[in-house]
C-alpha positions, 0 to 999 in steps of 0.5 A: 776933164779934157786935155789939149796940146799947149804949144806955148808950153812945149820946150824948143826941144821936147827931148830935153824935158826930164821927169821930176825925180820927186814926181816922176809921173807928173804930166809933161808940159805939152799936155794941159788939162782944162775943164770942159765948158761952152754952150754946145757942150752943155746942150749935149750933156743935157740931151744925154741926161734927158735920154738916160744915155751914157757916153764913153766920153764921161765913163772912160774919162776921155781927155778929148771930152770938152773938144768933142762935145764942144763941137757937138759930137759924142761916142755913145756907150750902150748896154749900161755903165757896168762892164763884166771885165776889169781892165786896169786902164779903164775907169768904167765900173766893173760888176754884174750888169743890169739886163739889156734895155732893148729900147736903148737903140731907139733912144740913141737914134733919137739923140743922134737925130736931135744932135743932127750928127754927120757921124756917130760912134757907138760903143759898149761895155763887155757883156760876157754873161751873154753868148752873143756879147750883146751884138744884136744891140749894135745891129739894132742901133745901126738900123734905127739910126739909118731909118731916123737919120739917113746920111749919118755915117756910123762907127761901132767900137765893139768888144771882142765877143771872146773871138766869136765869129757868129756874134761878130757877123750879127754886127757886120751884117748891119754894115757900119761904115767903120768897125773898130776894135782896139787892141790897146797894148802889146801881147806881153802886157795883155794879162796885166792891162786887160786880164780877161782879154786875149791878143788872139781874140783881138786879131781874130775880130779884126781879121774876120771883120774884113773877111766878112765885109771887105768894104767896111773900114776896119780900125784899131788903137794902141795906148803907149806908156804902160811899159811896152817898148817902141819896137813892141808897138811896131810889132803890133802895128805889123800884126794889125796891118796883116789883118787888113786894118785900114785905120790906126790910132796911137795915143798916150795912156793917162792914168784915170786914178790912183787905183789904175795902172801908173804911167810908166813913161810919157812918149815924146811928140817926135816919137808919135810922129815916128809911129805915124811915119811907120804906119804909112810905110806899113800901108795903113790908109789913115794913122792918128798918132799923138799924145791926146789921140783917142779911138774916136778922135777925128773919126768923122774926117776918117770916114769921109775921106776914106769912103771917098777913096773907096768909092774912087777905087771901086769906080776904077775897078768897075767894067767900063 
């Protein structure tokens, strides 16, 4: 299922909307769900099946699946469909994963070329059974895409590798256009939301990435609605800005199923607007903030615009 903003359903003043006491977690009227469909969507789905590939769009039940697949873009999920961690917001299954498939980077690159993508997002499950967390797979797929489909920009949404600088360096040496690692929530809720993760690992990953490759854009994302306060979100934003993060995404958490964490509250559209304003004041180069914003939302626009600005900046600093 995919969600879209439904302007006709938004009250004149969204602040007047109140949850139904009998159904307090029912989605507000500015979020509407419809099944993904369309010729391009079906073509992308068929390609994924033929190549035996996974997408985080499906595995994590992303609310923008129909919109993104409908315009021929997708986020590839590598290293299998089974995660070694059990985050309580995520619909990807948990367990003992199969051995790494070292041919998978070739199949992903073939699919990227077949789809004629201008920008691709590569992510993975956590592979904590490996000391390198599967980092070589990221490096391999970046290299292979560049060989088969030059000109396509690449974003990698990586695990924290348990804070390992050595594993991170394997990815950064391949120089993706964007290095993304989502912090997801505020420190107070980390143990509840993602029990095997640590806030310090997330901050180390983003700080080290910028130090290793200063010209690679760094990115992170936050979910809201899990019980955090507005001020706690702003504190995380300050921490991310301090790590030199370039791009920030903030979206509403939507409960994938009854076995996952419930939504504690739905943020209003003007609250997301306020987050965006604060992000600009903190110095982020790009902020996507809205109820249905997810990590890969408008990623192609981000890399095009910010890479152009980076080029202009480098030109202005170069000796005449």
